[in-house]
N, C-alpha and C positions, 0 to 999 in steps of 0.2 A: 614810378616806372620800374619795370622789371629789369633785372640784371641782364637778361638776354637781349632786350631792346637796347639797353645802354651799350652792351658789347657790340651789337650790330652797328650802332651809330659811330662808336669809336673806330671800329674796323673800317667803315666807309670813309671817315675823315682821314684815317691813316693812308688810304689808297688814293685819296683825292689829290690831283696835281697842283691845285691852287695853294700858294704859300700861306694864305689865310687859314687853311685847315690846320697848319702847325700852330698858329696863334690861338685858335679855338681850343685845340688839344692842350696847349700849354696853360691857358688861362682857366679853363674849366676842368680838364681832366687831371692835370698834375697837382692842382690845388684842392681837389675834392676831399671830403672828409673820409670817404670809404677807401680802405686799402685796395679793395678789388678794382675799383675804378682807376685808381692811380697805377695799379699793376697793368691793367689792360691798356691804359694810355701809354705807359712806358714801352710796352711791347709794340704797340702800333707805331710809335715814333722811331724805335730802333729798326723795325722791319722796313720802314721807309728808306733808311740808310742814306739820307741826305745830310749835308753839313748842318743846315738849320735845325733839323730834327734831332740829330745826334748831339749838338751843342746843348740843347735843353736837358737831356738826360745825363750828360757827362759833367758839364760845367756849373750847373746851378745847385746851390745848397738846398737841401730839402726835396729834391726832385730826382727821379731815376736812380742812379747808382748811389746817390747821396740822400735818399729818402730815409726818414726816421724809422720807418717800418722795415725790419730785416727782410720780411717776405717780399716787399716791393723792390728793395735794393737788390736782393739775390735774383729776382726774376729779371731785372734789367741787366745785371751782370751776365746771367746765363744767355740772354738774348744777344748780347754783344759777342759773347764767345761763340755763338752759333752762326754769326754772320759769315757768309762765304767770302765777301769782299770786305776786309777789315781795314783797308788803307785809310779811309776817311776817319774812322773811329780812332785809329792809332795816332793820326795827326792831331786830332782834337785832344786826346789824352796827353800827348807831348806838349802841346800849347798850354794846356791846363797846368802842367808841371812847371812850365817856365813863366807863368803869369803871376800876378800878385793877388791871386784868390786866397781864400782862407786856407789855413794849414790843413784842416781836416778834409777839405775838398781835394787838395793836392795829394794828401796821403791816400785817399781812396783811389784817385786817378793813378797813382803809382802802383798800387796793388792790382788794379784791373789791367793796367798795361802789362804788368809782369805775367798775369794769367793769360792774357791774349797772345803774348809773344810765345808762350809755351804751347798754346792751342793751334798755332798756325801750321 
């Protein structure tokens, strides 16, 4: 399947109101072997700007801002910085800092939170 078709599917799922669309994006998109697909998925989840979608890209090791690919992680961070309404993302970042998640996830959350506070 071409990247254009995959991109259209990911974008449509990102706009879909059903909560199951987040589950599909999480299971298939954020776990995909292709950096491009993971990048598109992170972007779609962040643009959705819902708690459930943002938690996927902020709190999970290996996904979104915590992706092993610097390209995917930076795309997710830039999308978070570009949000007009940052309140939900900031809350999740704060919760991540105060939770018992892995240290590297907390460190990334701390850095992204600092960047977002400067970009407001």
